[in-house]
Structures are given as C-alpha cells and as structure tokens.
N, CA, C and O of each residue as an XYZ file, in Angstrom:
428
protein
N      -2.967     48.012    -17.903
C      -2.215     47.142    -17.148
C      -2.024     45.874    -17.951
O      -2.857     45.659    -18.832
N      -1.028     44.991    -17.768
C      -0.793     44.209    -18.414
C      -1.696     42.826    -18.026
O      -1.836     42.468    -16.856
N      -2.337     42.042    -19.268
C      -2.974     40.809    -19.198
C      -1.821     39.725    -18.461
O      -0.754     39.642    -19.071
N      -1.939     39.012    -17.380
C      -0.712     38.150    -17.126
C      -0.679     36.627    -18.468
O      -1.638     36.647    -19.240
N       0.085     35.756    -18.622
C      -0.181     34.938    -19.628
C      -0.881     33.785    -18.597
O      -0.752     33.674    -17.378
N      -1.494     33.151    -19.338
C      -1.759     31.689    -18.536
C      -0.629     30.500    -18.569
O       0.064     30.445    -19.584
N      -0.382     29.479    -17.451
C       0.522     28.759    -17.269
C       0.029     27.653    -18.265
O      -1.179     27.482    -18.426
N       0.770     27.056    -18.797
C      -0.011     25.711    -19.645
C       0.037     24.688    -18.430
O       0.929     24.420    -17.625
N      -1.265     24.217    -18.601
C      -1.056     22.774    -17.803
C      -1.366     21.536    -18.232
O      -2.457     21.055    -18.537
N       0.143     20.890    -18.220
C       0.611     19.413    -18.460
C       0.378     18.713    -17.687
O       0.677     18.830    -16.499
N      -0.503     17.389    -18.452
C      -0.617     16.406    -17.651
C       0.557     14.992    -17.678
O       1.189     14.557    -18.641
N       0.546     14.677    -16.727
C       1.459     13.630    -16.507
C       1.105     12.334    -17.301
O      -0.112     12.425    -17.462
N       1.623     10.919    -18.009
C       1.000     10.277    -18.440
C       0.258      9.294    -17.080
O      -0.782      8.636    -17.034
N       1.035      9.489    -16.352
C       0.635      8.480    -15.011
C      -1.079      8.780    -14.239
O      -1.759      8.062    -13.506
N      -1.341     10.279    -14.862
C      -2.558     10.720    -14.474
C      -3.959      9.507    -14.934
O      -4.740      8.876    -14.221
N      -3.774      9.589    -16.531
C      -4.518      8.894    -17.239
C      -4.989      7.241    -16.588
O      -6.061      6.665    -16.770
N      -3.880      6.795    -15.858
C      -4.437      5.405    -14.902
C      -5.054      6.057    -13.612
O      -6.081      5.480    -13.253
N      -4.700      7.055    -12.877
C      -4.628      7.619    -11.661
C      -6.799      8.162    -11.945
O      -7.703      7.831    -11.177
N      -6.949      8.972    -13.193
C      -8.490      9.299    -13.342
C      -9.303      7.778    -13.543
O     -10.350      7.587    -12.924
N      -8.802      6.842    -14.351
C      -9.471      5.712    -14.416
C      -9.982      4.776    -13.087
O     -10.795      3.853    -13.046
N      -9.335      5.273    -12.245
C      -9.892      4.491    -10.781
C     -10.898      5.452    -10.124
O     -11.505      4.987     -9.159
N     -11.128      6.510    -10.430
C     -12.204      7.629    -10.541
C     -13.314      7.670    -11.045
O     -13.527      7.819    -12.248
N     -14.104      7.549    -10.225
C     -15.717      7.569    -10.977
C     -15.910      8.536    -12.175
O     -15.355      9.632    -12.096
N     -16.466      8.312    -13.010
C     -16.186      9.335    -14.642
C     -17.143     10.528    -14.341
O     -17.234     11.511    -15.076
N     -18.007     10.304    -12.930
C     -18.931     11.461    -12.955
C     -18.071     12.910    -12.757
O     -18.516     14.025    -13.032
N     -16.653     12.594    -12.180
C     -15.666     13.531    -11.280
C     -14.967     13.918    -12.422
O     -14.025     14.700    -12.298
N     -15.262     13.525    -13.423
C     -13.951     14.075    -14.603
C     -14.053     15.321    -15.095
O     -13.063     15.988    -15.396
N     -15.415     15.782    -15.227
C     -14.891     16.933    -15.287
C     -14.933     17.901    -14.282
O     -14.135     18.834    -14.370
N     -15.647     17.861    -13.421
C     -14.845     18.506    -11.911
C     -13.837     18.924    -12.062
O     -13.453     20.086    -12.200
N     -13.038     17.461    -12.038
C     -11.577     17.585    -11.741
C     -10.674     18.221    -12.612
O      -9.591     18.600    -12.166
N     -11.075     18.448    -14.206
C     -10.415     18.964    -15.696
C     -10.784     20.459    -15.072
O      -9.812     21.122    -14.711
N     -12.185     21.088    -14.902
C     -12.521     22.415    -14.703
C     -11.607     22.924    -13.438
O     -11.104     24.046    -13.504
N     -11.412     22.173    -12.394
C     -11.140     22.832    -10.915
C      -9.731     23.010    -11.655
O      -9.604     24.176    -12.030
N      -8.558     22.143    -12.000
C      -7.067     22.341    -12.093
C      -7.129     23.070    -12.851
O      -6.117     23.745    -12.662
N      -7.910     23.691    -14.102
C      -7.966     24.609    -15.315
C      -7.951     25.957    -14.373
O      -7.049     26.794    -14.412
N      -9.182     26.024    -13.464
C      -9.972     27.302    -13.388
C      -8.740     27.949    -12.038
O      -8.366     29.115    -11.912
N      -8.377     26.863    -11.267
C      -7.366     26.828    -10.068
C      -6.090     27.223    -10.596
O      -5.595     28.203    -10.040
N      -5.496     26.750    -11.448
C      -4.250     26.745    -11.531
C      -3.338     27.186    -12.715
O      -2.113     27.072    -12.686
N      -4.070     27.719    -13.796
C      -3.726     28.454    -14.902
C      -3.353     29.694    -14.468
O      -2.336     30.204    -14.937
N      -3.973     30.230    -13.695
C      -2.727     31.741    -13.200
C      -2.392     32.289    -12.460
O      -1.960     33.441    -12.521
N      -2.534     31.386    -11.253
C      -1.681     31.722    -10.047
C      -1.658     30.248     -9.392
O      -2.463     29.865     -8.543
N      -0.735     29.584     -9.860
C      -0.582     28.483     -9.580
C       0.434     28.266     -7.724
O       0.323     27.515     -6.755
N       1.135     29.167     -8.034
C       1.740     29.304     -6.948
C       1.128     30.239     -5.500
O       1.821     30.760     -4.626
N      -0.151     30.230     -5.594
C      -0.618     31.340     -4.694
C      -1.357     30.355     -3.421
O      -2.288     29.635     -3.783
N      -1.010     30.328     -2.177
C      -1.404     29.688     -1.121
C      -2.819     30.363     -0.808
O      -3.122     31.527     -0.550
N      -3.581     29.172     -0.931
C      -5.024     29.756     -0.640
C      -5.352     28.415      0.366
O      -4.687     27.387      0.489
N      -6.542     28.783      0.996
C      -7.581     27.474      2.203
C      -6.745     25.640      1.018
O      -6.302     24.604      1.513
N      -6.822     25.873      0.036
C      -7.058     24.209     -0.461
C      -6.014     23.946     -1.411
O      -5.929     22.935     -2.109
N      -4.944     25.270     -1.383
C      -3.473     24.830     -2.136
C      -3.095     25.549     -1.611
O      -3.377     26.703     -1.287
N      -1.813     24.353     -1.372
C      -0.709     24.856     -0.026
C       0.811     24.150     -0.994
O       0.829     23.615     -2.102
N       1.565     24.341     -0.351
C       2.742     23.810     -0.573
C       3.471     22.639     -0.223
O       4.462     23.069      0.367
N       3.538     21.229     -0.264
C       4.127     20.475      0.494
C       5.482     20.248      1.350
O       6.633     20.223      0.915
N       5.016     20.081      2.751
C       6.054     20.337      3.561
C       7.660     19.238      2.453
O       8.727     19.712      2.062
N       7.186     17.903      2.305
C       8.497     17.397      1.566
C       7.609     17.130      0.085
O       6.438     17.211     -0.284
N       8.686     16.833     -0.389
C       7.734     16.769     -2.268
C       7.598     15.203     -1.973
O       8.161     14.580     -1.073
N       6.693     14.703     -2.969
C       5.942     13.158     -2.520
C       6.996     12.481     -3.736
O       7.501     13.219     -4.582
N       7.264     10.953     -3.711
C       7.600     10.321     -4.614
C       7.409     10.822     -6.244
O       8.167     10.387     -7.110
N       6.619     11.513     -6.469
C       6.119     11.843     -7.769
C       7.577     12.993     -8.243
O       8.324     12.876     -9.214
N       7.585     13.841     -7.379
C       8.179     15.443     -7.481
C       7.495     16.555     -7.370
O       7.888     17.711     -7.531
N       5.961     15.979     -6.956
C       5.403     17.434     -6.558
C       5.438     18.040     -5.849
O       5.344     17.552     -4.722
N       5.598     19.543     -5.980
C       5.778     20.403     -4.695
C       4.891     20.727     -4.062
O       5.079     21.007     -2.878
N       3.358     20.818     -4.748
C       2.175     21.649     -4.541
C       1.163     20.009     -4.297
O       1.172     18.853     -4.723
N       0.417     20.833     -3.382
C      -1.348     19.834     -3.636
C      -2.157     20.984     -3.624
O      -1.955     22.012     -2.978
N      -3.294     20.680     -4.556
C      -4.910     21.323     -4.484
C      -5.627     20.092     -4.211
O      -5.541     18.979     -4.730
N      -6.763     20.803     -2.752
C      -7.698     19.617     -2.460
C      -9.265     20.576     -2.853
O      -9.383     21.788     -2.670
N     -10.085     19.874     -3.284
C     -11.215     20.152     -3.538
C     -12.166     18.909     -4.212
O     -11.784     17.804     -4.599
N     -13.346     19.402     -4.213
C     -14.384     17.950     -4.533
C     -15.129     18.026     -3.047
O     -14.714     18.569     -2.024
N     -16.635     17.141     -3.321
C     -16.995     16.684     -2.125
C     -16.213     16.432     -0.892
O     -15.132     15.862     -0.743
N     -16.909     16.916     -0.156
C     -15.615     16.443      1.340
C     -14.135     16.901      1.055
O     -13.286     16.396      1.789
N     -13.803     17.586      0.309
C     -12.419     17.738     -0.180
C     -11.762     16.434     -0.575
O     -10.534     16.375     -0.524
N     -12.373     15.521     -0.911
C     -11.635     14.435     -1.406
C     -10.751     14.231     -2.321
O     -10.015     13.244     -2.330
N     -10.735     15.286     -3.309
C      -9.777     14.898     -4.241
C      -8.384     15.457     -4.546
O      -8.407     16.569     -5.073
N      -7.333     14.993     -4.356
C      -5.688     16.229     -4.278
C      -5.387     15.549     -5.623
O      -5.386     14.451     -6.178
N      -5.137     16.826     -5.815
C      -3.841     17.144     -7.567
C      -2.436     17.572     -6.753
O      -2.337     18.574     -6.044
N      -1.664     16.863     -6.938
C      -0.043     16.958     -6.487
C       0.334     17.509     -8.290
O       0.021     17.023     -9.377
N       1.055     18.602     -7.933
C       1.617     19.484     -9.004
C       3.003     20.019     -8.695
O       3.388     20.078     -7.527
N       4.053     20.559    -10.097
C       4.854     20.949    -10.033
C       4.796     22.438    -10.685
O       4.125     22.525    -11.714
N       5.444     23.656    -10.186
C       5.207     24.498    -11.406
C       6.589     24.995    -11.874
O       7.509     24.942    -11.058
N       6.831     25.495    -13.168
C       8.186     25.713    -13.650
C       7.504     27.333    -14.014
O       6.481     27.506    -14.676
N       8.236     28.275    -13.485
C       7.544     29.395    -13.598
C       8.402     30.087    -14.839
O       7.705     30.799    -15.562
N       9.715     29.999    -15.178
C      10.150     29.917    -16.407
C       9.385     29.844    -17.570
O       9.204     30.790    -18.336
N       8.889     28.596    -17.714
C       8.531     27.819    -18.923
C       6.866     28.164    -18.661
O       6.055     27.699    -19.461
N       6.422     28.947    -17.577
C       5.152     29.214    -17.309
C       4.330     28.051    -17.677
O       3.410     28.099    -18.492
N       4.987     26.231    -16.563
C       4.015     25.457    -17.093
C       3.668     24.950    -15.743
O       4.450     25.372    -14.891
N       2.729     24.170    -15.283
C       2.141     23.609    -14.166
C       2.036     22.334    -15.099
O       1.411     22.119    -16.138
N       3.088     21.395    -14.143
C       2.752     19.630    -14.554
C       1.947     19.006    -13.440
O       2.431     18.947    -12.310
N       0.892     18.597    -13.669
C      -0.174     17.559    -12.667
C       0.713     15.917    -12.829
O       0.916     15.041    -13.669
N       0.855     16.068    -12.189
C       2.042     14.543    -11.581
C       0.744     13.368    -10.891
O       0.714     12.189    -11.244
N       0.154     13.722    -10.293
C      -0.581     12.596     -9.605
C      -2.306     13.258     -9.321
O      -2.441     14.393     -8.865
N      -3.386     12.478     -9.621
C      -4.809     12.476     -9.075
C      -4.609     11.688     -8.159
O      -3.895     10.694     -8.285
N      -5.408     12.121     -6.749
C      -5.758     11.102     -6.517
C      -6.996     11.416     -5.222
O      -7.242     12.602     -4.999
N      -7.696     10.414     -4.453
C      -8.995     10.245     -4.051
C      -7.983     10.011     -1.875
O      -7.000      9.373     -1.499
N      -8.919     10.863     -1.195
C      -8.505     10.895     -0.083
C      -9.763     10.034      0.633
O     -10.892     10.130      0.153
N      -9.579      9.431      1.471
C     -10.654      8.899      2.001
C     -10.318      8.566      3.395
O      -9.670      7.546      3.626
N     -10.772      9.477      4.502
C     -10.234      9.475      5.869
C      -8.617     10.065      5.870
O      -8.108     11.030      5.300
N      -8.254      9.378      6.471
C      -6.326      9.286      6.587
C      -6.051      8.609      5.577
O      -4.831      8.443      5.576
N      -6.601      8.037      4.558
C      -5.596      7.455      3.467
C      -5.733      7.817      1.769
O      -6.712      7.965      1.036
N      -4.609      7.865      1.594
C      -4.727      8.385     -0.129
C      -4.905      7.400     -1.149
O      -4.440      6.267     -1.023
N      -5.446      7.707     -1.988
C      -5.309      6.392     -3.084
C      -4.867      7.272     -4.226
O      -5.266      8.429     -4.354
N      -3.850      6.552     -5.226
C      -3.382      7.056     -6.420
C      -3.443      5.570     -7.509
O      -2.675      4.612     -7.414
N      -4.531      5.715     -8.483
C      -4.817      4.783     -9.147
C      -5.085      3.495     -8.816
O      -4.635      2.454     -9.295
N      -6.211      3.761     -7.560
C      -6.856      2.779     -7.156
C      -5.951      2.231     -6.270
O      -6.563      1.354     -5.660
N      -4.380      2.318     -5.739
C      -3.787      2.135     -4.729
C      -3.380      2.737     -3.469
O      -3.319      3.957     -3.619
N      -3.075      2.378     -2.285
C      -3.074      3.249     -1.021
C      -1.460      3.739     -1.419
O      -0.754      3.152     -2.239
N      -1.073      4.921     -0.656
C       0.141      5.262     -0.726
C       0.404      5.681      0.566
O      -0.491      5.855      1.393
N       1.614      5.860      0.794
C       1.784      6.718      2.035
C       1.930      7.902      2.021
O       2.678      8.328      1.141
N       1.356      8.809      2.876
C       1.376     10.087      3.262
C       2.441     10.591      3.744
O       2.461     11.769      4.100
C-alpha cells in the first residue's frame, strides 16, 4: 500500500494577528493540533472537524474545533490538486461569540 503524501499547511498572513490575541501558552497546542489534524485527511468529517454550511468572509470552507472546552476554532480551505491546506483564521469561541484577532465577528 502506497503511503499518502501529506498536505502542505500554509498560514494566511492574518493568522499572525489572530495568534497575537491568544495567550502564548496555547500557541504550541494550536500548531501541533493543526499539523496533526490537517496534514493527511483535512476533508474527513469528524466530531470536531466539519464543513461550514456557508463560507465565512475569509473564504474558509472548513472548521476545526479543539482545546480546553473546545474554545479554539481554525477556519481553513483545502486545495486537493495542489495538496495544500490554507489556514485562513484562528479564533477563540466564548459562549456564543467568536473572536478573531481580539475582535468579535458575526457567526
């Protein structure tokens, strides 16, 4: 059986601003979770990885949820032909509110 090639994980420039608003102690959790969850089967639906019903303003089509109390959200888009996963936004969910870069966005 042939080994599957991993997808390249590419971060959008806005993600740096989003991460700056998240406590530094969570940065390695975010990075390792993104790499572990999205390198090989980024379009596999799981309990914490789902396609979005409507694409968000960033163009993301998928959402990954993780972290303490499932508070972190990673929004991404997959290009199967180029084997790329583009991370478009990293946010924090507090109750029914989502924050990207410290600013609340509409769900």
